[in-house]
C-alpha positions as CSV (number, residue, x, y, z in Angstrom):
1,M,-4.2,-10.0,-9.7
2,P,-2.4,-11.9,-7.0
3,Q,0.1,-14.5,-8.1
4,I,-1.4,-17.8,-8.9
5,V,-1.5,-20.0,-6.3
6,S,-2.7,-23.8,-6.0
7,F,-5.0,-25.6,-4.3
8,D,-2.6,-27.6,-2.8
9,E,-0.3,-24.8,-1.4
10,C,-3.7,-23.2,0.0
11,F,-4.8,-26.3,1.5
12,Q,-1.4,-26.8,3.1
13,T,-1.3,-23.1,4.4
14,V,-1.8,-24.2,8.9
15,P,0.7,-20.9,10.1
16,K,1.6,-21.2,13.5
17,L,-0.6,-19.3,15.9
18,D,0.9,-16.8,17.8
19,P,-1.5,-14.4,19.6
20,P,-0.8,-11.7,21.9
21,S,-0.3,-12.9,25.3
22,D,-3.0,-10.4,26.8
23,L,-5.6,-11.0,23.9
24,D,-8.5,-12.1,26.2
25,A,-7.6,-9.4,28.7
26,F,-8.0,-7.1,26.0
27,W,-11.1,-8.0,24.8
28,K,-12.5,-8.7,27.9
29,E,-11.8,-5.2,28.9
30,G,-13.6,-3.8,25.8
31,I,-16.6,-6.0,26.1
32,Q,-17.4,-5.0,29.9
33,A,-16.9,-1.1,28.7
34,L,-19.5,-1.6,26.0
35,K,-21.8,-3.4,28.1
36,K,-22.3,0.1,29.9
37,I,-23.2,1.8,26.9
38,P,-27.1,2.1,26.5
39,L,-28.6,0.9,23.4
40,N,-31.3,3.4,22.8
41,A,-32.4,1.3,19.8
42,S,-35.1,2.9,17.4
43,Y,-37.3,1.2,15.0
44,K,-38.4,3.3,12.0
45,T,-41.2,1.0,10.0
46,V,-40.8,1.2,5.9
47,L,-43.7,0.6,3.9
48,K,-43.0,-1.6,1.2
49,G,-44.6,-4.1,-1.5
50,S,-44.0,-6.7,0.8
51,F,-45.2,-4.8,3.9
52,I,-48.5,-7.5,4.0
53,W,-45.7,-10.6,4.6
54,E,-42.9,-9.1,6.2
55,S,-42.0,-5.9,8.3
56,L,-39.3,-3.9,7.2
57,N,-37.7,-1.4,9.7
58,D,-35.0,1.1,9.5
59,I,-33.2,0.5,12.9
60,S,-30.5,2.3,14.8
61,F,-28.6,2.1,18.1
62,Q,-25.5,3.1,20.3
63,S,-22.5,1.5,20.2
64,V,-19.0,2.7,21.2
65,G,-17.6,6.3,20.7
66,N,-21.1,7.5,21.4
67,H,-21.7,6.2,17.6
68,T,-25.1,5.3,16.2
69,L,-25.2,2.4,14.2
70,Y,-27.9,2.0,11.2
71,G,-29.4,-1.0,9.5
72,K,-32.4,-2.6,8.0
73,L,-34.4,-5.3,9.7
74,A,-36.8,-7.2,7.9
75,I,-39.3,-9.8,9.7
76,P,-41.5,-12.2,8.3
77,R,-45.0,-11.9,9.6
78,K,-45.1,-15.2,10.9
79,R,-46.4,-16.3,14.3
80,G,-43.5,-16.5,17.2
81,N,-40.3,-15.1,17.1
82,R,-38.3,-15.4,14.0
83,P,-34.4,-16.9,14.0
84,V,-32.5,-14.1,12.0
85,V,-29.4,-13.8,9.6
86,V,-27.1,-10.9,10.3
87,Y,-25.2,-9.5,7.3
88,F,-21.8,-7.4,7.6
89,H,-20.9,-6.1,4.3
90,D,-17.4,-5.3,3.1
91,Y,-14.9,-2.4,3.6
92,L,-16.3,0.4,1.6
93,A,-19.2,-2.1,-0.1
94,I,-22.7,-1.1,0.7
95,P,-24.9,-3.2,2.3
96,E,-26.7,-5.9,0.3
97,E,-30.4,-5.8,-0.7
98,I,-33.1,-8.0,1.6
99,Q,-33.6,-11.5,0.1
100,K,-36.5,-13.0,-0.4
101,G,-35.3,-16.3,-0.1
102,Y,-34.8,-15.5,3.6
103,S,-38.2,-14.3,4.1
104,D,-39.6,-17.2,2.3
105,L,-38.2,-19.5,5.0
106,G,-40.0,-17.1,7.8
107,V,-36.0,-16.3,8.7
108,A,-35.6,-12.8,9.7
109,Q,-32.7,-10.3,8.0
110,L,-30.4,-7.6,9.6
111,H,-28.1,-5.6,7.2
112,I,-25.9,-3.2,9.1
113,T,-24.3,-0.3,7.7
114,L,-20.7,-0.5,8.8
115,R,-19.6,2.8,10.7
116,G,-18.0,5.7,8.6
117,H,-20.5,4.1,5.6
118,G,-23.6,5.0,4.2
119,E,-24.3,8.7,4.7
120,E,-21.7,9.0,7.3
121,M,-18.9,8.2,4.6
122,I,-16.4,11.0,4.4
123,Q,-16.3,12.1,0.9
124,A,-13.6,12.2,-1.7
125,P,-12.1,15.4,-2.4
126,V,-12.9,16.9,-5.8
127,D,-10.1,18.3,-8.1
128,P,-11.9,21.8,-8.8
129,N,-10.3,21.6,-12.7
130,T,-11.4,18.3,-13.8
131,G,-14.5,17.8,-11.3
132,R,-13.5,14.4,-10.9
133,S,-12.2,12.4,-7.3
134,P,-8.6,10.8,-7.1
135,I,-8.6,7.6,-8.7
136,G,-8.1,4.8,-5.9
137,W,-9.1,7.4,-3.1
138,T,-10.1,5.7,0.4
139,P,-11.0,7.4,3.9
140,N,-8.0,6.1,5.5
141,Y,-10.3,4.8,8.3
142,F,-7.2,2.0,9.0
143,A,-4.8,4.8,8.6
144,H,-5.1,5.9,12.7
145,S,-4.8,4.9,15.9
146,L,-3.2,1.5,14.9
147,D,-0.2,2.7,17.9
148,Q,-3.1,3.3,20.2
149,K,-5.1,0.0,20.0
150,E,-8.2,1.3,21.5
151,D,-9.1,3.8,19.4
152,F,-8.2,1.4,16.2
153,Y,-11.1,1.4,13.4
154,M,-11.2,-2.6,13.4
155,R,-11.7,-2.8,17.2
156,K,-14.9,-0.5,16.9
157,L,-16.3,-2.6,14.1
158,Y,-15.6,-5.8,16.2
159,L,-17.8,-4.5,19.2
160,D,-20.1,-3.1,17.2
161,V,-20.8,-6.7,16.2
162,L,-21.7,-7.5,19.9
163,K,-23.6,-4.4,20.2
164,T,-25.8,-5.7,17.3
165,I,-26.2,-9.0,19.0
166,E,-27.6,-7.3,22.0
167,F,-29.8,-5.2,19.9
168,L,-31.4,-8.3,18.2
169,K,-31.9,-10.0,21.8
170,Q,-34.0,-6.9,22.6
171,S,-35.6,-7.2,19.3
172,D,-39.8,-8.0,19.3
173,G,-40.2,-10.8,17.0
174,I,-36.8,-11.9,16.8
175,D,-35.3,-15.1,18.7
176,G,-31.7,-14.1,20.2
177,D,-30.7,-17.5,20.5
178,K,-31.2,-18.4,16.7
179,I,-28.9,-16.0,15.0
180,I,-26.5,-16.6,11.7
181,L,-23.5,-14.2,11.1
182,H,-23.0,-13.7,7.5
183,G,-19.9,-11.4,6.5
184,K,-18.4,-10.6,2.8
185,S,-14.7,-10.2,3.0
186,L,-13.9,-8.0,6.1
187,G,-17.1,-8.4,7.1
188,S,-16.7,-12.0,7.5
189,A,-13.6,-11.3,10.3
190,L,-16.5,-9.5,11.9
191,A,-18.8,-12.5,12.0
192,V,-16.0,-14.8,13.0
193,F,-15.4,-12.4,16.1
194,G,-19.1,-12.4,17.0
195,A,-19.1,-16.0,17.1
196,A,-16.1,-16.4,19.1
197,Y,-17.3,-13.8,21.9
198,S,-21.0,-14.9,21.8
199,D,-22.5,-17.8,22.6
200,K,-26.0,-17.1,20.4
201,I,-24.5,-17.7,16.8
202,K,-25.7,-20.9,15.2
203,G,-24.0,-20.9,12.5
204,L,-21.3,-18.7,10.2
205,I,-21.5,-17.9,6.4
206,L,-18.1,-16.7,5.5
207,E,-17.8,-15.1,2.0
208,T,-14.3,-15.0,0.8
209,P,-13.1,-13.7,4.2
210,S,-10.0,-11.0,4.7
211,F,-8.5,-9.5,8.0
212,C,-7.1,-12.8,8.5
213,Y,-3.6,-14.4,8.6
214,I,-2.2,-10.9,7.3
215,D,1.0,-11.9,5.7
216,K,3.0,-11.0,3.1
217,D,0.7,-12.5,1.0
218,Q,-2.3,-10.5,1.9
219,L,-0.7,-7.7,2.3
220,S,0.6,-7.6,-1.3
221,L,-2.8,-7.1,-2.7
222,K,-2.8,-3.4,-2.8
223,L,-6.4,-3.6,-4.5
224,N,-7.8,-4.2,-0.9
225,P,-8.5,-0.7,0.4
226,W,-7.5,-1.7,4.1
227,V,-4.3,-3.2,2.8
228,K,-3.6,0.3,1.2
229,E,-4.5,2.1,4.2
230,L,-2.4,-0.1,6.3
231,T,0.4,-0.2,4.4
232,P,2.3,3.2,5.5
233,F,2.1,1.8,8.8
234,L,3.7,-1.7,8.2
235,E,6.5,-0.2,5.9
236,K,8.0,1.3,8.8
237,R,10.8,-0.3,10.6
238,A,9.6,-1.7,14.0
239,T,11.2,0.1,16.8
240,K,11.2,-0.6,20.4
241,K,8.5,1.9,20.8
242,I,5.7,-0.3,18.9
243,D,6.0,-2.8,16.2
244,Y,2.8,-2.5,14.0
245,K,2.5,-5.9,13.1
246,K,2.1,-7.2,16.5
247,E,-0.2,-4.4,17.2
248,L,-2.2,-5.6,14.0
249,A,-2.4,-9.0,15.9
250,Y,-4.9,-8.3,18.2
251,F,-7.6,-7.8,15.3
252,D,-6.5,-10.6,13.0
253,A,-9.5,-13.0,13.0
254,L,-7.2,-16.1,12.7
255,Y,-6.7,-15.9,16.4
256,Y,-10.2,-16.3,17.1
257,A,-10.6,-19.4,14.9
258,K,-10.0,-21.8,17.7
259,K,-13.1,-20.6,19.7
260,I,-15.4,-21.4,17.0
261,K,-17.5,-24.5,17.6
262,I,-20.6,-23.8,15.2
263,P,-20.9,-24.7,12.0
264,A,-19.1,-22.5,9.1
265,L,-19.8,-22.1,5.2
266,F,-16.8,-20.7,3.5
267,S,-16.6,-19.6,-0.3
268,C,-13.2,-18.6,-1.9
269,G,-12.3,-17.6,-5.1
270,M,-8.6,-18.9,-6.6
271,E,-8.1,-15.6,-8.8
272,D,-9.2,-13.1,-5.8
273,D,-7.2,-10.2,-5.7
274,K,-8.6,-8.5,-2.8
275,S,-9.0,-11.6,-0.1
276,H,-5.7,-13.6,-0.5
277,P,-6.7,-17.4,-0.8
278,K,-3.9,-18.7,1.2
279,S,-5.6,-16.3,3.9
280,V,-8.9,-17.7,3.5
281,F,-7.7,-21.3,3.6
282,A,-5.4,-20.2,6.8
283,L,-8.7,-19.1,8.7
284,F,-10.6,-22.6,7.5
285,N,-7.7,-24.9,8.6
286,H,-7.7,-23.5,12.2
287,M,-11.1,-24.0,12.8
288,N,-12.2,-27.2,14.7
289,C,-16.0,-27.5,14.0
290,D,-18.5,-28.7,11.1
291,K,-17.1,-26.5,8.1
292,R,-17.5,-26.6,4.5
293,M,-16.1,-24.7,1.7
294,Q,-17.4,-23.6,-1.8
295,L,-14.3,-23.2,-3.9
296,Y,-14.2,-21.5,-7.2
297,P,-11.2,-22.0,-9.1
298,T,-11.7,-18.9,-12.0
299,E,-13.3,-16.4,-9.9
300,G,-11.9,-13.7,-7.8
301,N,-13.6,-11.8,-5.0
302,D,-17.0,-11.4,-6.5
303,A,-16.7,-15.5,-6.6
304,G,-19.9,-17.4,-6.8
305,K,-22.1,-14.9,-7.5
306,E,-24.6,-16.6,-9.5
307,K,-24.7,-19.7,-7.3
308,Q,-23.5,-18.8,-3.5
309,P,-26.8,-17.2,-2.6
310,Q,-28.6,-20.6,-3.1
311,A,-25.8,-22.4,-1.3
312,N,-26.0,-20.1,1.9
313,L,-29.5,-20.6,1.6
314,E,-29.6,-24.2,2.1
315,F,-27.1,-24.0,4.9
316,V,-29.2,-21.6,6.9
317,K,-32.1,-23.9,6.4
318,E,-29.7,-26.9,7.6
319,I,-28.5,-25.3,10.6
320,L,-32.0,-23.7,11.7
321,E,-33.7,-27.3,10.8
322,L,-36.1,-25.6,8.7
């Protein structure tokens, strides 16, 4: 459990922005390389009880590092190309189920499985004596290549978002100019990046965002698996050769906040032990756009599990004028 922080303290969290001087140049180079990668998209129809009123597809496409991304795409069977909500799940979580509420509105849904997740997930070692895996084991995707930014896991995730948008623009039945990005915790950082570097995004749903304002408060929450994986890096004394915290700044979603000009819906649990409330508010406070916050004073990382889906649905209806 994080140290309890007050709403006032969070509301006044407006950290000074000091992004790397070559931040945009770093991403421009990555985006140019991404454009040269063929999409190689595939669609496989899934037969379900809802087949009459929506088409459900297992999809895949290529992204950076010769990697294949997977997901599920549901398109309501209505005339014309459909707007779409894209969902990015949290680190080490599983994708959410397709939501009937969006289908009823005539809104398509794409649920992306983050690279290294699903069937690709590195499996925890099993103790031959007990038959159990170590408690708290993680695959250490964040524990490599921070000193070689081009190979860092978060860079690949961010570029995957832009490849996802390219995939949607080329998908039959989808209006590639009406995209809403929805992220949970780490997935929220992906959504922010996508909106910062694409003009096709019409709105953002950011549930308990993390990987934003990666400061001592966020880094104190060792129940968060990416924090746990990064800690050995960040505890090393900075040398002339490399300062890991400066390297991490290239991927901190806080530094994309000023680029966001579209409506954003946030949620925040004031007792969150994975996404620090001050980090959530830092991102919120630095966005200069139509923004609103669903606040849950006594809830944690699952804040709003009962109420938030309806709030998200109302937001999508408003943004898409449905």
